[in-house]
N, CA, C and O atoms as a DFTB+ gen file, in Angstrom:
220 C
 N C O
     1  1       0.848      -1.171       0.000
     2  2       0.000       0.000       0.000
     3  2       0.893       1.233       0.000
     4  3       1.847       1.323       0.773
     5  1       0.582       2.155      -0.854
     6  2       1.358       3.377      -0.991
     7  2       0.782       4.475      -0.100
     8  3      -0.331       4.359       0.413
     9  1       1.549       5.524       0.069
    10  2       1.060       6.669       0.820
    11  2       0.269       7.592      -0.115
    12  3       0.392       7.512      -1.338
    13  1      -0.523       8.446       0.468
    14  2      -1.315       9.409      -0.303
    15  2      -0.393      10.359      -1.059
    16  3      -0.677      10.740      -2.194
    17  1       0.709      10.736      -0.423
    18  2       1.659      11.654      -1.049
    19  2       2.258      11.062      -2.320
    20  3       2.391      11.762      -3.324
    21  1       2.625       9.769      -2.288
    22  2       3.168       9.141      -3.497
    23  2       2.074       8.956      -4.548
    24  3       2.357       9.022      -5.745
    25  1       0.838       8.728      -4.124
    26  2      -0.279       8.653      -5.058
    27  2      -0.533       9.968      -5.764
    28  3      -0.903       9.985      -6.938
    29  1      -0.336      11.081      -5.049
    30  2      -0.476      12.396      -5.669
    31  2       0.614      12.626      -6.707
    32  3       0.348      13.166      -7.781
    33  1       1.847      12.215      -6.387
    34  2       2.955      12.397      -7.334
    35  2       2.785      11.549      -8.587
    36  3       3.130      11.989      -9.684
    37  1       2.250      10.326      -8.435
    38  2       2.073       9.422      -9.574
    39  2       0.814       9.728     -10.376
    40  3       0.647       9.206     -11.478
    41  1      -0.067      10.561      -9.846
    42  2      -1.288      10.920     -10.550
    43  2      -2.441       9.982     -10.286
    44  3      -3.449      10.038     -10.991
    45  1      -2.324       9.110      -9.283
    46  2      -3.405       8.193      -8.933
    47  2      -4.466       8.871      -8.081
    48  3      -5.629       8.465      -8.084
    49  1      -4.061       9.908      -7.351
    50  2      -4.950      10.658      -6.465
    51  2      -4.895      12.123      -6.889
    52  3      -3.832      12.644      -7.225
    53  1      -6.051      12.778      -6.870
    54  2      -6.126      14.195      -7.211
    55  2      -6.633      14.972      -6.006
    56  3      -7.416      14.461      -5.205
    57  1      -6.176      16.214      -5.890
    58  2      -6.614      17.092      -4.811
    59  2      -7.263      18.316      -5.441
    60  3      -6.691      18.933      -6.340
    61  1      -8.469      18.673      -4.966
    62  2      -9.129      19.856      -5.512
    63  2      -8.710      21.101      -4.738
    64  3      -7.863      21.022      -3.848
    65  1      -9.290      22.234      -5.067
    66  2      -8.883      23.497      -4.453
    67  2      -9.236      23.573      -2.968
    68  3      -8.656      24.381      -2.242
    69  1     -10.174      22.748      -2.507
    70  2     -10.553      22.733      -1.100
    71  2      -9.793      21.688      -0.302
    72  3     -10.030      21.552       0.899
    73  1      -8.879      20.939      -0.935
    74  2      -8.075      19.936      -0.238
    75  2      -8.695      18.565      -0.178
    76  3      -8.156      17.676       0.481
    77  1      -9.817      18.365      -0.852
    78  2     -10.451      17.040      -0.852
    79  2      -9.717      16.133      -1.823
    80  3      -9.328      16.561      -2.910
    81  1      -9.530      14.883      -1.433
    82  2      -8.837      13.908      -2.263
    83  2      -9.845      13.062      -3.026
    84  3     -10.894      12.693      -2.497
    85  1      -9.510      12.760      -4.289
    86  2     -10.370      11.910      -5.094
    87  2      -9.512      10.973      -5.929
    88  3      -8.358      11.279      -6.229
    89  1     -10.075       9.838      -6.300
    90  2      -9.408       8.849      -7.138
    91  2      -9.409       9.365      -8.574
    92  3     -10.455       9.771      -9.083
    93  1      -8.258       9.354      -9.230
    94  2      -8.214       9.882     -10.596
    95  2      -8.773       8.888     -11.605
    96  3      -9.146       9.291     -12.707
    97  1      -8.845       7.598     -11.265
    98  2      -9.438       6.617     -12.178
    99  2     -10.957       6.729     -12.206
   100  3     -11.558       6.715     -13.280
   101  1     -11.580       6.841     -11.039
   102  2     -13.042       6.840     -10.930
   103  2     -13.636       8.243     -10.815
   104  3     -14.752       8.488     -11.274
   105  1     -12.888       9.161     -10.201
   106  2     -13.407      10.496      -9.952
   107  2     -14.181      10.590      -8.656
   108  3     -14.732      11.649      -8.353
   109  1     -14.243       9.515      -7.877
   110  2     -14.965       9.508      -6.604
   111  2     -14.076      10.038      -5.490
   112  3     -12.858       9.862      -5.524
   113  1     -14.689      10.691      -4.497
   114  2     -13.911      11.170      -3.361
   115  2     -13.549       9.987      -2.469
   116  3     -14.304       9.020      -2.360
   117  1     -12.387      10.079      -1.837
   118  2     -11.874       8.986      -1.021
   119  2     -12.520       8.980       0.352
   120  3     -12.757      10.036       0.938
   121  1     -12.802       7.801       0.861
   122  2     -13.365       7.624       2.194
   123  2     -12.227       7.335       3.168
   124  3     -11.213       6.752       2.782
   125  1     -12.386       7.735       4.421
   126  2     -11.354       7.558       5.435
   127  2     -11.779       6.486       6.430
   128  3     -12.906       6.482       6.924
   129  1     -10.842       5.574       6.713
   130  2     -11.039       4.571       7.758
   131  2      -9.902       4.748       8.752
   132  3      -8.737       4.588       8.390
   133  1     -10.221       5.078      10.003
   134  2      -9.220       5.360      11.015
   135  2      -9.264       4.284      12.091
   136  3     -10.250       4.170      12.820
   137  1      -8.188       3.487      12.193
   138  2      -8.070       2.455      13.214
   139  2      -7.312       3.052      14.396
   140  3      -6.176       3.490      14.216
   141  1      -7.893       3.090      15.598
   142  2      -7.220       3.731      16.735
   143  2      -5.915       3.052      17.147
   144  3      -5.079       3.682      17.795
   145  1      -5.721       1.791      16.790
   146  2      -4.488       1.097      17.177
   147  2      -3.340       1.369      16.212
   148  3      -2.204       0.988      16.497
   149  1      -3.602       2.015      15.078
   150  2      -2.574       2.316      14.078
   151  2      -2.251       3.809      14.080
   152  3      -3.071       4.630      14.490
   153  1      -1.058       4.147      13.622
   154  2      -0.624       5.539      13.550
   155  2      -1.238       6.234      12.340
   156  3      -1.472       7.442      12.375
   157  1      -1.496       5.496      11.287
   158  2      -1.987       6.065      10.035
   159  2      -3.467       5.728       9.840
   160  3      -4.012       4.837      10.492
   161  1      -4.093       6.457       8.933
   162  2      -5.468       6.136       8.535
   163  2      -5.437       5.687       7.079
   164  3      -4.501       6.002       6.345
   165  1      -6.455       4.958       6.669
   166  2      -6.543       4.415       5.321
   167  2      -7.533       5.240       4.525
   168  3      -8.677       5.414       4.945
   169  1      -7.103       5.752       3.373
   170  2      -7.982       6.468       2.439
   171  2      -8.268       5.513       1.297
   172  3      -7.333       5.045       0.647
   173  1      -9.527       5.209       1.031
   174  2      -9.861       4.230       0.001
   175  2     -10.971       4.744      -0.901
   176  3     -11.812       5.548      -0.497
   177  1     -10.948       4.252      -2.145
   178  2     -11.962       4.595      -3.129
   179  2     -13.108       3.587      -3.010
   180  3     -12.856       2.382      -3.035
   181  1     -14.348       4.039      -2.881
   182  2     -15.462       3.109      -2.742
   183  2     -15.777       2.354      -4.034
   184  3     -16.345       1.263      -3.970
   185  1     -15.429       2.897      -5.204
   186  2     -15.755       2.233      -6.468
   187  2     -14.731       1.180      -6.858
   188  3     -15.090       0.015      -7.032
   189  1     -13.458       1.560      -7.000
   190  2     -12.457       0.618      -7.510
   191  2     -11.725      -0.134      -6.413
   192  3     -11.055      -1.122      -6.713
   193  1     -11.821       0.287      -5.148
   194  2     -11.204      -0.427      -4.043
   195  2      -9.743      -0.105      -3.816
   196  3      -9.118      -0.734      -2.963
   197  1      -9.169       0.839      -4.534
   198  2      -7.774       1.237      -4.306
   199  2      -7.660       1.934      -2.962
   200  3      -8.593       2.610      -2.527
   201  1      -6.514       1.770      -2.300
   202  2      -6.352       2.397      -0.995
   203  2      -4.938       2.926      -0.831
   204  3      -3.989       2.432      -1.439
   205  1      -4.824       3.964       0.023
   206  2      -3.569       4.634       0.301
   207  2      -3.491       4.934       1.782
   208  3      -4.520       5.125       2.430
   209  1      -2.267       4.979       2.337
   210  2      -2.045       5.348       3.724
   211  2      -1.953       6.863       3.834
   212  3      -1.334       7.522       2.999
   213  1      -2.568       7.399       4.860
   214  2      -2.488       8.821       5.155
   215  2      -1.818       8.967       6.519
   216  3      -2.434       8.713       7.554
   217  1      -0.550       9.377       6.508
   218  2       0.224       9.439       7.759
   219  2       0.115      10.816       8.363
   220  3       0.693      11.075       9.419
C-alpha cells in the first residue's frame, strides 16, 4: 500500500482546491477509515477499491 503523497505524485490521487482527495481513475472522493491502534489512517476509493495510507 502506498502513501497518499506518493499517489499524488504518480497521478493516482487528485486534490481539488478545497483539499479534498479523489481517485483519478473513478473520480470519486476517497473515504477515510481510522483504526485507533494504528498511527496512520486508510484512504480508500469506494468504487475501484484502491487504498492509500495517510500518515
